[in-house]
Backbone of each chain as ProteinMPNN parsed JSONL, in Angstrom:
{"seq_chain_A": "NAGVMQNPRHLVRRRGQEARLRCSPMKGHSHVYWYRQLPEEGLKFMVYLQKENIIDESGMPKERFSAEFPKEGPSILRIQQVVRGDSAAYFCASSPGQGLTEAFFGQGTRLTVV", "coords_chain_A": {"N_chain_A": [[4.927, -16.065, 14.189], [5.404, -15.296, 11.12], [5.627, -12.323, 9.142], [4.835, -10.78, 5.965], [7.233, -11.705, 3.676], [9.835, -10.36, 1.863], [12.292, -10.675, -0.65], [15.221, -10.035, -2.658], [16.194, -7.489, -0.193], [17.522, -5.316, -1.185], [18.46, -4.642, -4.519], [20.639, -4.554, -7.162], [20.934, -3.872, -10.529], [22.312, -3.984, -13.82], [21.598, -2.01, -16.706], [19.493, -3.641, -19.009], [19.676, -6.157, -17.879], [17.967, -8.84, -16.08], [15.534, -8.609, -13.487], [14.512, -10.227, -10.554], [12.039, -10.424, -8.215], [11.009, -11.501, -5.067], [8.257, -12.715, -3.132], [6.938, -13.878, -0.194], [3.91, -14.727, 1.092], [1.972, -14.017, 4.1], [1.351, -16.643, 6.448], [-1.315, -18.716, 5.593], [-2.437, -16.886, 3.9], [-3.75, -16.327, 0.688], [-3.785, -14.516, -1.319], [-2.077, -12.126, -3.229], [-0.546, -8.967, -3.736], [1.098, -6.631, -5.795], [2.949, -3.615, -5.624], [4.321, -0.516, -6.812], [6.615, 1.962, -5.798], [7.713, 5.11, -6.298], [10.343, 7.496, -5.502], [9.236, 9.901, -3.146], [6.627, 9.533, -3.892], [3.355, 7.984, -4.129], [1.853, 4.706, -3.577], [1.671, 2.687, -6.258], [-0.575, 0.587, -7.816], [0.137, -2.578, -9.247], [-0.259, -5.434, -9.866], [-2.531, -8.098, -9.114], [-2.764, -11.161, -7.59], [-3.88, -14.532, -7.253], [-3.268, -17.806, -6.003], [-1.818, -19.49, -8.676], [-3.223, -17.956, -10.478], [-3.974, -14.959, -12.216], [-5.577, -12.175, -11.069], [-5.992, -9.434, -11.558], [-4.275, -7.431, -13.68], [-4.061, -4.849, -14.448], [-2.49, -2.671, -13.771], [0.037, -3.201, -14.572], [2.91, -2.662, -16.559], [2.817, -3.256, -20.099], [4.9, -4.446, -21.414], [7.9, -6.225, -20.741], [7.417, -6.679, -18.007], [6.303, -9.159, -15.716], [4.32, -11.38, -13.704], [3.903, -13.958, -11.263], [2.278, -16.445, -9.254], [2.831, -19.253, -8.023], [1.53, -22.595, -7.32], [3.083, -23.771, -5.364], [5.566, -22.212, -3.396], [7.068, -18.863, -3.522], [5.554, -15.716, -4.6], [6.514, -14.219, -7.652], [7.873, -11.334, -9.068], [8.841, -10.325, -12.154], [11.165, -8.524, -14.013], [12.175, -7.835, -17.133], [15.054, -6.978, -19.107], [15.91, -4.505, -17.796], [15.504, -0.961, -17.279], [16.694, 2.392, -16.491], [14.518, 3.812, -15.519], [13.062, 1.899, -14.183], [13.966, 1.804, -11.639], [13.063, 1.757, -8.332], [11.054, 1.327, -5.341], [9.665, -1.771, -4.654], [6.773, -3.165, -3.489], [5.152, -5.81, -1.803], [2.015, -7.136, -0.864], [-0.163, -9.12, 1.207], [-3.243, -10.952, 1.601], [-5.929, -12.73, 3.302], [-8.058, -13.466, 1.612], [-10.542, -12.727, -0.931], [-12.459, -11.12, 0.172], [-13.448, -8.338, 2.318], [-10.903, -7.987, 3.722], [-8.013, -7.441, 5.803], [-4.949, -6.217, 4.416], [-1.529, -6.927, 4.432], [1.726, -5.588, 4.389], [5.004, -6.292, 3.024], [8.521, -5.533, 3.636], [9.594, -4.546, 1.371], [11.401, -4.389, -1.795], [14.198, -2.752, -2.884], [14.987, -1.621, -5.901], [17.695, -0.843, -7.897], [18.791, 0.449, -10.866], [21.627, 0.511, -12.776]], "CA_chain_A": [[4.038, -15.904, 13.041], [6.147, -14.39, 10.263], [4.853, -11.453, 8.276], [5.121, -10.909, 4.543], [8.683, -11.679, 3.496], [10.289, -10.025, 0.511], [13.745, -10.681, -0.858], [16.128, -9.408, -1.695], [15.794, -6.155, 0.259], [18.145, -4.394, -2.138], [18.879, -5.336, -5.735], [21.262, -3.672, -8.145], [21.031, -4.497, -11.835], [22.742, -3.131, -14.922], [20.617, -1.881, -17.773], [19.417, -4.797, -19.889], [19.602, -7.402, -17.117], [16.664, -9.208, -15.54], [15.377, -8.517, -12.041], [13.482, -11.123, -9.995], [11.689, -10.023, -6.87], [10.243, -12.585, -4.469], [7.357, -12.362, -2.043], [6.268, -14.98, 0.488], [2.818, -14.13, 1.865], [1.762, -14.491, 5.467], [0.783, -17.993, 6.53], [-2.768, -18.735, 5.455], [-2.883, -15.911, 2.908], [-3.68, -16.876, -0.665], [-3.879, -13.419, -2.28], [-0.87, -11.297, -3.231], [-0.643, -7.725, -4.515], [2.374, -5.933, -5.984], [2.871, -2.171, -5.807], [5.584, 0.176, -7.065], [6.681, 3.27, -5.164], [8.833, 5.959, -6.702], [10.676, 8.449, -4.435], [8.31, 11.001, -2.892], [5.317, 9.266, -4.503], [2.515, 6.999, -3.457], [1.92, 3.294, -3.933], [0.922, 2.469, -7.483], [-0.954, -0.803, -7.998], [0.64, -3.232, -10.446], [-0.907, -6.701, -10.2], [-3.208, -8.801, -8.017], [-2.709, -12.583, -7.933], [-4.248, -15.615, -6.377], [-2.409, -18.927, -6.392], [-1.948, -19.996, -10.043], [-4.206, -17.179, -11.227], [-3.868, -13.504, -12.18], [-6.907, -11.6, -10.924], [-6.04, -8.099, -12.158], [-2.931, -6.943, -14.021], [-4.298, -3.589, -15.156], [-1.46, -1.694, -13.451], [1.342, -3.714, -14.983], [3.324, -2.286, -17.916], [2.515, -4.365, -21.02], [6.132, -5.079, -21.869], [9.031, -6.477, -19.841], [7.003, -7.024, -16.647], [5.4, -10.294, -15.566], [4.196, -11.819, -12.318], [3.282, -15.26, -11.073], [2.118, -16.925, -7.879], [2.611, -20.683, -8.262], [0.882, -23.386, -6.272], [4.083, -23.902, -4.318], [6.627, -21.228, -3.475], [6.696, -17.456, -3.421], [5.167, -14.966, -5.784], [7.669, -13.619, -8.307], [7.699, -10.236, -10.029], [9.998, -10.389, -13.042], [11.337, -7.381, -14.918], [13.202, -8.162, -18.114], [15.747, -5.857, -19.784], [15.631, -3.339, -16.952], [15.972, 0.378, -17.666], [16.872, 3.243, -15.314], [13.197, 4.19, -15.036], [12.5, 0.837, -13.34], [14.473, 1.981, -10.279], [11.945, 2.084, -7.438], [10.798, 0.322, -4.307], [8.552, -2.656, -5.018], [6.186, -3.744, -2.282], [4.186, -6.889, -1.919], [1.091, -7.272, 0.261], [-0.971, -10.326, 1.116], [-4.48, -10.99, 2.38], [-6.446, -14.104, 3.349], [-8.985, -13.785, 0.545], [-11.061, -11.625, -1.726], [-13.375, -10.283, 0.936], [-12.953, -7.092, 2.883], [-9.942, -8.375, 4.742], [-6.824, -6.608, 5.874], [-3.773, -6.563, 3.62], [-0.313, -6.612, 5.159], [2.834, -5.366, 3.466], [6.382, -6.621, 3.329], [9.43, -4.399, 3.786], [9.926, -4.02, 0.056], [12.68, -4.578, -2.482], [14.619, -1.518, -3.528], [15.707, -1.94, -7.129], [18.472, 0.237, -8.492], [19.324, 0.088, -12.18], [22.791, 1.364, -13.046]], "C_chain_A": [[4.635, -14.853, 12.113], [5.196, -13.564, 9.424], [5.161, -11.739, 6.825], [6.628, -10.74, 4.34], [9.017, -11.369, 2.046], [11.806, -10.152, 0.45], [14.066, -10.606, -2.338], [15.608, -8.043, -1.236], [16.33, -5.076, -0.67], [18.657, -5.197, -3.323], [19.436, -4.31, -6.705], [21.407, -4.445, -9.444], [21.551, -3.476, -12.837], [21.637, -3.089, -15.959], [20.667, -3.087, -18.703], [19.349, -6.128, -19.182], [18.171, -7.666, -16.665], [16.676, -9.047, -14.025], [14.249, -9.452, -11.619], [13.268, -10.768, -8.542], [10.743, -11.081, -6.299], [9.405, -12.093, -3.288], [6.709, -13.622, -1.489], [5.172, -14.401, 1.365], [2.774, -14.664, 3.294], [1.115, -15.868, 5.419], [-0.738, -17.901, 6.452], [-3.315, -17.736, 4.445], [-2.7, -16.467, 1.509], [-3.765, -15.803, -1.749], [-2.664, -12.507, -2.107], [-1.062, -10.101, -4.157], [0.758, -7.13, -4.621], [2.109, -4.458, -6.268], [4.267, -1.621, -6.087], [5.514, 1.561, -6.422], [7.936, 3.993, -5.638], [9.118, 6.953, -5.582], [9.67, 9.585, -4.358], [6.945, 10.777, -3.538], [4.583, 8.174, -3.744], [2.737, 5.593, -3.974], [1.031, 3.057, -5.153], [0.679, 0.974, -7.691], [-0.406, -1.362, -9.313], [-0.199, -4.469, -10.792], [-1.435, -7.361, -8.93], [-3.29, -10.27, -8.432], [-3.302, -13.441, -6.824], [-3.389, -16.78, -6.827], [-2.805, -19.453, -7.773], [-2.923, -19.184, -10.889], [-3.913, -15.686, -11.1], [-5.274, -12.924, -12.151], [-7.016, -10.278, -11.684], [-4.602, -7.663, -12.422], [-3.014, -5.594, -14.722], [-3.229, -2.537, -14.879], [-0.072, -2.078, -13.918], [1.689, -3.173, -16.371], [3.199, -3.498, -18.843], [3.764, -5.103, -21.459], [7.108, -5.192, -20.708], [8.634, -6.923, -18.432], [6.084, -8.252, -16.676], [5.381, -10.702, -14.099], [3.537, -13.178, -12.286], [3.196, -15.56, -9.589], [1.792, -18.413, -8.006], [1.961, -21.38, -7.072], [1.819, -23.549, -5.082], [5.125, -22.804, -4.488], [6.12, -19.804, -3.484], [6.122, -16.895, -4.713], [6.428, -14.297, -6.344], [7.206, -12.477, -9.211], [8.984, -10.179, -10.846], [10.019, -9.175, -13.956], [12.485, -7.72, -15.858], [13.795, -6.886, -18.703], [15.515, -4.544, -19.05], [16.231, -2.069, -17.538], [16.022, 1.228, -16.408], [15.528, 3.63, -14.694], [12.517, 3.12, -14.185], [12.984, 0.948, -11.897], [13.348, 2.493, -9.383], [11.96, 1.087, -6.291], [9.566, -0.465, -4.727], [8.064, -3.351, -3.76], [5.17, -4.812, -2.636], [3.302, -6.857, -0.676], [0.341, -8.58, 0.098], [-2.211, -10.2, 1.978], [-5.031, -12.4, 2.337], [-7.338, -14.457, 2.17], [-9.507, -12.544, -0.119], [-11.897, -10.654, -0.913], [-12.707, -9.061, 1.518], [-12.013, -7.378, 4.041], [-8.715, -7.484, 4.681], [-5.726, -7.133, 4.946], [-2.543, -6.068, 4.359], [0.861, -6.583, 4.188], [4.15, -5.944, 3.974], [7.222, -5.357, 3.41], [9.933, -3.867, 2.446], [11.27, -4.473, -0.474], [13.007, -3.278, -3.189], [15.523, -1.856, -4.704], [16.409, -0.688, -7.646], [19.052, -0.267, -9.804], [20.442, 1.072, -12.524], [23.234, 1.226, -14.515]], "O_chain_A": [[4.404, -13.657, 12.294], [4.117, -14.017, 9.042], [5.683, -12.802, 6.486], [7.217, -9.754, 4.781], [8.541, -12.034, 1.125], [12.51, -9.78, 1.389], [13.284, -11.055, -3.175], [14.677, -7.504, -1.835], [15.679, -4.059, -0.909], [19.214, -6.283, -3.162], [18.779, -3.319, -7.026], [21.944, -5.553, -9.454], [21.28, -2.28, -12.733], [20.84, -4.02, -16.073], [21.741, -3.506, -19.133], [19.003, -7.136, -19.799], [17.283, -6.833, -16.843], [17.681, -9.308, -13.364], [13.179, -9.476, -12.228], [14.198, -10.804, -7.735], [9.796, -11.504, -6.963], [9.795, -11.183, -2.556], [6.021, -14.346, -2.208], [5.468, -13.652, 2.296], [3.452, -15.633, 3.637], [0.419, -16.209, 4.462], [-1.363, -17.108, 7.156], [-4.512, -17.731, 4.159], [-1.647, -17.008, 1.174], [-3.812, -16.114, -2.939], [-2.278, -12.165, -0.99], [-1.666, -10.215, -5.223], [1.512, -7.126, -3.648], [1.205, -4.093, -7.019], [5.268, -2.191, -5.653], [4.49, 2.241, -6.491], [9.06, 3.547, -5.409], [8.227, 7.236, -4.782], [9.295, 10.163, -5.378], [6.184, 11.728, -3.715], [5.128, 7.535, -2.843], [3.685, 5.325, -4.712], [-0.19, 3.204, -5.092], [1.626, 0.189, -7.736], [-0.475, -0.71, -10.355], [-0.779, -4.547, -11.875], [-0.88, -7.211, -7.841], [-3.82, -10.59, -9.496], [-3.229, -13.116, -5.639], [-2.835, -16.747, -7.925], [-3.958, -19.812, -8.012], [-3.403, -19.672, -11.912], [-3.636, -15.198, -10.004], [-6.067, -13.138, -13.068], [-8.008, -10.029, -12.37], [-3.806, -7.54, -11.491], [-2.13, -5.241, -15.504], [-3.07, -1.603, -15.665], [0.891, -1.35, -13.678], [0.851, -3.219, -17.272], [3.444, -4.63, -18.426], [3.691, -6.272, -21.838], [7.128, -4.351, -19.809], [9.463, -7.5, -17.728], [5.21, -8.372, -17.535], [6.311, -10.405, -13.348], [2.727, -13.519, -13.148], [3.938, -15.006, -8.779], [0.624, -18.793, -8.087], [1.86, -20.827, -5.977], [1.392, -23.472, -3.93], [5.524, -22.501, -5.613], [4.915, -19.555, -3.456], [6.196, -17.519, -5.772], [7.298, -13.864, -5.588], [6.279, -12.629, -10.006], [10.074, -10.007, -10.301], [9.019, -8.842, -14.592], [13.628, -7.874, -15.427], [13.129, -5.854, -18.786], [14.987, -3.588, -19.619], [17.28, -2.076, -18.182], [15.469, 0.848, -15.376], [15.422, 3.76, -13.474], [11.508, 3.395, -13.535], [12.465, 0.257, -11.02], [12.757, 3.539, -9.65], [12.751, 0.144, -6.264], [8.548, 0.112, -5.108], [8.821, -4.027, -3.063], [4.442, -4.72, -3.625], [3.777, -6.587, 0.427], [0.219, -9.096, -1.013], [-2.238, -9.449, 2.953], [-4.67, -13.188, 1.462], [-7.384, -15.617, 1.759], [-8.994, -11.445, 0.091], [-12.025, -9.485, -1.279], [-11.539, -8.785, 1.243], [-12.3, -7.048, 5.191], [-8.417, -6.862, 3.661], [-5.6, -8.338, 4.728], [-2.51, -4.94, 4.85], [0.98, -7.424, 3.297], [4.377, -6.066, 5.178], [6.707, -4.247, 3.271], [10.622, -2.848, 2.401], [12.154, -4.883, 0.278], [12.217, -2.764, -3.982], [16.655, -2.309, -4.537], [15.803, 0.371, -7.808], [19.727, -1.295, -9.838], [20.24, 2.286, -12.559], [24.199, 1.868, -14.932]]}, "seq_chain_B": "GENVEQHPSTLSVQEGDSAVIKCTYSDSASNYFPWYKQELGKGPQLIIDIRSNVGEKKDQRIAVTLNKTAKHFSLHITETQPEDSAVYFCAARKAGTALIFGKGTTLSVSS", "coords_chain_B": {"N_chain_B": [[-12.154, 2.824, -13.083], [-11.282, 2.788, -9.547], [-10.427, 5.884, -7.924], [-8.417, 7.676, -5.743], [-8.162, 10.525, -3.823], [-6.018, 12.514, -1.815], [-5.516, 14.696, 0.924], [-3.941, 17.002, 3.263], [-0.854, 17.212, 1.294], [1.405, 17.616, 2.774], [1.868, 18.065, 6.282], [2.321, 19.893, 9.141], [2.621, 19.887, 12.597], [2.478, 20.897, 16.052], [3.766, 19.136, 18.86], [1.33, 17.404, 20.697], [-0.812, 18.66, 19.541], [-3.707, 18.173, 17.361], [-4.072, 16.179, 14.376], [-5.372, 16.07, 11.107], [-6.247, 14.191, 8.316], [-7.492, 13.997, 5.047], [-9.473, 12.122, 2.72], [-10.86, 11.425, -0.495], [-12.965, 9.342, -2.504], [-13.778, 7.696, -5.621], [-15.363, 5.572, -6.563], [-18.45, 4.441, -5.885], [-19.051, 1.902, -5.067], [-17.005, 1.004, -3.495], [-16.044, -0.289, -0.337], [-14.332, -0.673, 1.759], [-11.903, 0.781, 3.784], [-8.803, 1.41, 4.529], [-6.071, 2.716, 6.554], [-2.645, 3.478, 6.292], [0.611, 3.627, 7.738], [3.783, 4.785, 6.944], [7.102, 4.497, 7.618], [10.419, 5.821, 7.15], [12.201, 3.991, 4.789], [10.849, 1.646, 5.282], [8.16, -0.807, 5.016], [4.639, -0.144, 4.31], [2.477, 0.135, 7.128], [-0.41, -1.179, 8.485], [-2.688, 0.786, 10.257], [-5.278, 1.455, 11.054], [-8.642, 0.687, 10.108], [-11.755, 0.948, 8.272], [-15.042, -0.148, 7.631], [-17.821, -0.037, 5.334], [-20.207, -0.204, 6.661], [-20.033, 1.146, 8.964], [-19.761, 4.27, 10.661], [-17.808, 5.534, 12.12], [-14.696, 4.88, 13.733], [-12.581, 4.084, 16.437], [-9.336, 3.985, 17.906], [-7.544, 4.2, 20.54], [-5.482, 6.924, 20.291], [-6.124, 7.367, 17.699], [-8.513, 7.873, 15.135], [-11.016, 7.14, 12.708], [-13.242, 8.451, 10.308], [-16.13, 8.04, 8.262], [-17.926, 9.103, 5.459], [-20.256, 8.029, 3.52], [-22.095, 9.037, 1.724], [-21.009, 11.427, 0.792], [-18.7, 10.397, -0.13], [-16.198, 10.455, 1.234], [-13.49, 10.09, 3.581], [-11.775, 10.278, 6.712], [-8.756, 10.643, 8.649], [-7.993, 10.967, 12.016], [-5.728, 12.123, 14.318], [-5.059, 12.426, 17.631], [-3.464, 14.343, 20.279], [-0.748, 14.436, 19.312], [2.505, 12.941, 18.858], [6.121, 13.022, 18.619], [6.914, 10.571, 17.494], [4.838, 9.984, 15.828], [5.423, 11.081, 13.438], [5.628, 10.567, 10.038], [4.853, 9.071, 6.82], [1.545, 9.009, 5.767], [-0.93, 6.972, 4.341], [-4.032, 6.746, 2.688], [-6.524, 4.406, 1.571], [-8.717, 2.619, -0.7], [-11.127, 0.087, -1.442], [-13.123, -2.441, -3.089], [-14.78, -5.615, -2.715], [-12.917, -8.271, -4.13], [-11.13, -6.779, -5.529], [-8.011, -4.913, -5.775], [-6.358, -2.831, -3.301], [-6.547, 0.659, -3.754], [-4.51, 3.454, -3.615], [-4.197, 6.695, -2.011], [-2.029, 9.57, -2.588], [-0.488, 10.094, -0.4], [0.396, 11.6, 2.78], [2.732, 13.599, 4.304], [3.489, 13.726, 7.552], [4.676, 15.841, 10.019], [5.74, 16.102, 13.264], [6.572, 18.351, 15.624], [8.578, 18.908, 18.501]], "CA_chain_B": [[-11.684, 2.244, -11.832], [-11.255, 3.654, -8.367], [-9.435, 6.956, -7.832], [-8.416, 8.192, -4.377], [-7.466, 11.797, -3.645], [-5.646, 12.679, -0.403], [-5.051, 16.049, 1.263], [-2.933, 17.685, 2.454], [0.308, 16.38, 0.971], [2.288, 17.759, 3.927], [1.183, 18.591, 7.454], [3.236, 20.108, 10.264], [1.908, 20.23, 13.824], [3.24, 20.882, 17.299], [3.462, 18.006, 19.73], [0.137, 17.593, 21.513], [-1.916, 19.104, 18.691], [-4.382, 17.144, 16.556], [-3.797, 16.167, 12.94], [-6.472, 15.501, 10.329], [-5.935, 13.926, 6.911], [-8.765, 13.713, 4.387], [-9.432, 11.422, 1.434], [-12.105, 11.201, -1.229], [-12.865, 8.233, -3.455], [-14.697, 7.918, -6.742], [-16.22, 4.422, -6.834], [-19.43, 4.312, -4.798], [-19.112, 0.495, -4.644], [-15.936, 0.727, -2.525], [-16.634, -0.443, 0.989], [-13.294, -0.94, 2.766], [-11.047, 1.97, 3.753], [-7.731, 1.333, 5.525], [-5.021, 3.736, 6.614], [-1.325, 2.915, 6.527], [1.693, 4.521, 8.156], [5.045, 4.309, 6.4], [8.31, 5.161, 8.1], [11.47, 5.845, 6.145], [12.893, 2.736, 4.53], [10.054, 0.491, 5.708], [6.915, -1.041, 4.314], [3.455, 0.446, 4.949], [1.93, -0.607, 8.263], [-1.832, -0.91, 8.71], [-2.9, 1.355, 11.588], [-6.705, 1.423, 11.354], [-9.458, 0.558, 8.901], [-13.193, 1.088, 8.506], [-15.88, -0.728, 6.599], [-18.863, 0.921, 4.974], [-21.376, -0.297, 7.532], [-19.697, 1.863, 10.185], [-19.465, 5.666, 10.357], [-16.646, 6.006, 12.851], [-13.985, 3.847, 14.483], [-11.533, 4.722, 17.224], [-8.36, 3.108, 18.545], [-6.689, 5.061, 21.356], [-5.386, 8.311, 19.792], [-6.422, 7.398, 16.26], [-9.906, 7.641, 14.777], [-11.338, 7.311, 11.293], [-14.651, 8.706, 10.036], [-16.511, 7.743, 6.882], [-19.18, 9.668, 4.971], [-20.476, 7.33, 2.246], [-22.859, 9.889, 0.809], [-20.075, 12.37, 0.186], [-17.551, 9.61, -0.57], [-14.931, 10.845, 1.821], [-13.14, 9.535, 4.887], [-10.718, 11.084, 7.329], [-7.969, 10.109, 9.761], [-7.786, 11.947, 13.065], [-4.756, 11.731, 15.334], [-5.071, 13.399, 18.728], [-2.287, 14.358, 21.158], [0.347, 13.931, 18.472], [3.829, 12.758, 19.448], [7.157, 12.995, 17.558], [6.959, 9.262, 16.811], [3.774, 9.921, 14.821], [5.972, 11.62, 12.183], [5.732, 9.503, 9.026], [3.945, 9.294, 5.685], [0.285, 8.297, 5.955], [-1.654, 6.699, 3.108], [-5.375, 6.189, 2.719], [-6.79, 3.512, 0.449], [-10.102, 2.171, -0.828], [-11.296, -1.072, -2.303], [-14.33, -3.253, -2.961], [-14.436, -7.034, -2.713], [-12.418, -8.807, -5.389], [-10.185, -5.861, -6.167], [-6.863, -4.509, -4.963], [-6.402, -1.504, -2.695], [-6.056, 1.802, -4.516], [-4.007, 4.357, -2.599], [-3.933, 8.102, -2.218], [-0.613, 9.86, -2.813], [0.225, 10.179, 0.861], [0.561, 12.84, 3.539], [3.906, 13.585, 5.173], [3.18, 14.376, 8.821], [5.835, 16.182, 10.854], [5.347, 16.539, 14.597], [7.746, 18.954, 16.253], [8.456, 18.981, 19.97]], "C_chain_B": [[-11.665, 3.263, -10.71], [-10.149, 4.693, -8.475], [-9.542, 7.555, -6.434], [-7.565, 9.463, -4.325], [-7.212, 12.023, -2.163], [-5.079, 14.074, -0.186], [-4.903, 16.189, 2.78], [-1.769, 16.757, 2.104], [1.366, 16.472, 2.075], [1.518, 18.428, 5.055], [2.182, 18.691, 8.594], [2.431, 20.556, 11.467], [2.89, 20.239, 14.989], [2.818, 19.661, 18.115], [2.271, 18.335, 20.629], [-1.066, 18.085, 20.727], [-2.565, 17.902, 18.012], [-3.989, 17.285, 15.093], [-4.965, 15.492, 12.226], [-6.05, 15.371, 8.873], [-7.22, 13.453, 6.241], [-8.56, 13.031, 3.035], [-10.822, 11.368, 0.821], [-11.888, 10.061, -2.209], [-13.957, 8.381, -4.497], [-15.704, 6.788, -6.942], [-17.179, 4.193, -5.661], [-19.575, 2.867, -4.31], [-17.994, 0.139, -3.664], [-16.52, 0.68, -1.135], [-15.619, -0.839, 2.063], [-12.238, 0.152, 2.64], [-9.996, 1.876, 4.86], [-6.802, 2.541, 5.463], [-3.711, 3.042, 6.972], [-0.345, 4.015, 6.917], [2.989, 3.947, 7.604], [6.19, 5.165, 6.933], [9.414, 4.967, 7.076], [12.153, 4.489, 6.014], [12.121, 1.488, 4.91], [8.814, 0.325, 4.846], [5.746, -0.387, 5.023], [2.895, -0.472, 6.033], [0.477, -0.2, 8.466], [-2.042, -0.392, 10.135], [-4.379, 1.353, 11.989], [-7.46, 1.262, 10.045], [-10.929, 0.708, 9.278], [-13.932, 0.495, 7.326], [-17.137, 0.11, 6.451], [-20.096, 0.831, 5.857], [-21.171, 0.444, 8.862], [-19.342, 3.302, 9.819], [-18.201, 6.178, 11.016], [-16.021, 4.842, 13.6], [-12.825, 4.511, 15.199], [-10.621, 3.675, 17.84], [-7.35, 3.995, 19.248], [-6.648, 6.472, 20.769], [-5.766, 8.457, 18.329], [-7.905, 7.109, 16.036], [-10.068, 7.837, 13.277], [-12.842, 7.516, 11.17], [-14.915, 8.477, 8.561], [-17.855, 8.381, 6.576], [-19.423, 9.073, 3.588], [-21.212, 8.189, 1.235], [-21.932, 10.829, 0.051], [-18.848, 11.674, -0.394], [-16.248, 10.201, -0.068], [-14.756, 10.249, 3.206], [-11.891, 10.243, 5.401], [-10.03, 10.316, 8.45], [-7.728, 11.236, 10.747], [-6.789, 11.377, 14.067], [-4.766, 12.806, 16.413], [-3.78, 13.274, 19.548], [-1.052, 13.836, 20.429], [1.67, 13.912, 19.227], [4.865, 12.71, 18.329], [7.203, 11.66, 16.802], [5.791, 9.046, 15.847], [4.263, 10.453, 13.474], [6.244, 10.472, 11.218], [4.909, 9.948, 7.813], [2.714, 8.422, 5.901], [-0.431, 8.176, 4.611], [-3.065, 6.226, 3.424], [-5.551, 5.288, 1.497], [-8.258, 3.128, 0.448], [-10.141, 0.948, -1.715], [-12.718, -1.623, -2.147], [-13.894, -4.705, -3.079], [-13.973, -7.476, -4.094], [-11.465, -7.903, -6.122], [-9.036, -5.546, -5.218], [-7.106, -3.135, -4.348], [-5.851, -0.472, -3.665], [-5.72, 2.889, -3.511], [-4.061, 5.82, -3.019], [-2.436, 8.332, -2.307], [0.168, 10.115, -1.537], [0.28, 11.572, 1.458], [1.781, 12.69, 4.432], [3.591, 14.409, 6.412], [4.464, 14.6, 9.606], [5.325, 16.729, 12.17], [6.593, 17.071, 15.283], [7.502, 19.132, 17.745], [8.897, 20.349, 20.474]], "O_chain_B": [[-11.987, 4.436, -10.898], [-9.083, 4.434, -9.035], [-10.636, 7.903, -5.989], [-6.403, 9.467, -4.731], [-8.086, 11.758, -1.338], [-4.281, 14.573, -0.98], [-5.658, 15.561, 3.522], [-1.72, 15.624, 2.583], [2.131, 15.531, 2.289], [0.632, 19.249, 4.819], [2.812, 17.702, 8.97], [1.644, 21.498, 11.374], [3.978, 19.668, 14.916], [1.67, 19.221, 18.061], [2.212, 19.403, 21.238], [-2.205, 17.95, 21.176], [-2.061, 16.781, 18.071], [-3.622, 18.367, 14.633], [-5.48, 14.472, 12.683], [-5.555, 16.325, 8.272], [-7.947, 12.621, 6.784], [-7.609, 13.321, 2.31], [-11.827, 11.277, 1.526], [-10.775, 9.838, -2.685], [-14.937, 9.096, -4.291], [-16.799, 7.032, -7.447], [-16.756, 3.797, -4.574], [-20.16, 2.632, -3.253], [-18.034, -0.932, -3.058], [-17.376, 1.489, -0.779], [-15.997, -1.287, 3.145], [-11.738, 0.425, 1.549], [-10.275, 2.228, 6.006], [-6.754, 3.274, 4.475], [-3.664, 2.153, 7.823], [-0.457, 5.163, 6.488], [3.267, 2.759, 7.773], [6.238, 6.378, 6.727], [9.354, 4.064, 6.242], [12.621, 3.915, 6.997], [12.667, 0.386, 4.869], [8.465, 1.2, 4.054], [5.837, -0.096, 6.216], [2.846, -1.692, 5.872], [0.17, 0.985, 8.603], [-1.635, -1.035, 11.102], [-4.684, 1.257, 13.177], [-6.968, 1.659, 8.989], [-11.298, 0.607, 10.448], [-13.508, 0.617, 6.177], [-17.48, 0.883, 7.345], [-20.953, 1.713, 5.802], [-22.011, 0.381, 9.76], [-18.701, 3.543, 8.796], [-17.587, 7.135, 10.542], [-16.718, 3.932, 14.047], [-12.163, 5.39, 14.648], [-11.076, 2.606, 18.247], [-6.408, 4.486, 18.627], [-7.673, 7.154, 20.749], [-5.732, 9.56, 17.785], [-8.478, 6.217, 16.663], [-9.337, 8.611, 12.658], [-13.625, 6.843, 11.841], [-14.044, 8.69, 7.718], [-18.811, 8.224, 7.335], [-18.867, 9.547, 2.597], [-20.98, 8.082, 0.03], [-22.05, 11.005, -1.161], [-18.044, 12.306, -1.079], [-15.312, 10.421, -0.837], [-15.723, 9.945, 3.904], [-11.069, 10.736, 4.628], [-10.628, 9.463, 9.106], [-7.31, 12.329, 10.365], [-6.982, 10.283, 14.598], [-4.508, 13.975, 16.127], [-3.101, 12.247, 19.516], [-0.397, 12.901, 20.89], [1.923, 14.739, 20.103], [4.519, 12.386, 17.193], [7.499, 11.631, 15.607], [5.753, 8.046, 15.131], [3.576, 10.289, 12.467], [6.981, 9.537, 11.528], [4.348, 11.044, 7.786], [2.834, 7.23, 6.185], [-0.527, 9.139, 3.85], [-3.268, 5.404, 4.318], [-4.816, 5.401, 0.516], [-8.958, 3.283, 1.449], [-9.317, 0.781, -2.614], [-13.418, -1.302, -1.186], [-12.771, -4.992, -3.495], [-14.566, -7.101, -5.106], [-11.033, -8.224, -7.229], [-9.079, -5.866, -4.03], [-7.953, -2.374, -4.815], [-4.827, -0.691, -4.312], [-6.537, 3.216, -2.651], [-3.983, 6.15, -4.202], [-1.652, 7.401, -2.125], [1.378, 10.333, -1.592], [0.22, 12.58, 0.753], [1.856, 11.757, 5.231], [3.444, 15.629, 6.34], [5.241, 13.672, 9.83], [4.568, 17.7, 12.197], [7.554, 16.334, 15.5], [6.4, 19.453, 18.191], [8.866, 20.602, 21.679]]}, "name": "protein", "num_of_chains": 2, "seq": "NAGVMQNPRHLVRRRGQEARLRCSPMKGHSHVYWYRQLPEEGLKFMVYLQKENIIDESGMPKERFSAEFPKEGPSILRIQQVVRGDSAAYFCASSPGQGLTEAFFGQGTRLTVVGENVEQHPSTLSVQEGDSAVIKCTYSDSASNYFPWYKQELGKGPQLIIDIRSNVGEKKDQRIAVTLNKTAKHFSLHITETQPEDSAVYFCAARKAGTALIFGKGTTLSVSS"}
């Protein structure tokens, strides 16, 4: 019973390139959450998605960042025209539904912008 | 929206001692409070959670208490071991929303 799978684990991009981060939720989970973690800091909420629907994107920067969770396939967090300040660990979590259910995290993608 | 404060930011204890981490939340509608442990280079791991209809929950050496009136909850680790050294995060949420996290506590257990 595989957990939340994120890939790639490490991603290096030059300034101005696009970064695509993938998250496959646990089997049976239809809700996905993305968080950003800077060194020595906590987990900052970015976006909450259900399949084919964005529930809450209040934590997402208004420019360059977008997220989707299609009917088929993984959830994707896309960062266009990356800048050095985007360097961070990005974590995805999934849960079975909206109720008070547990959320489980993946191992994260560590993005480095050079 | 919800805001979660966590204290202390760092905590050093001797092996065998107890450790207590405290969190407060702002949204009185929040009713689910999990705790996560994060080791270096890994994702957060759920270690215990509590729902608002319960005041205390225990799992071996770990316990969590919740005071809804005061809007605070705490993690208690007894008989600490070196492998308990990690960063611990508290979080809060209500149905239909995402977890909002505290800024974390770095726990160091020395033998």
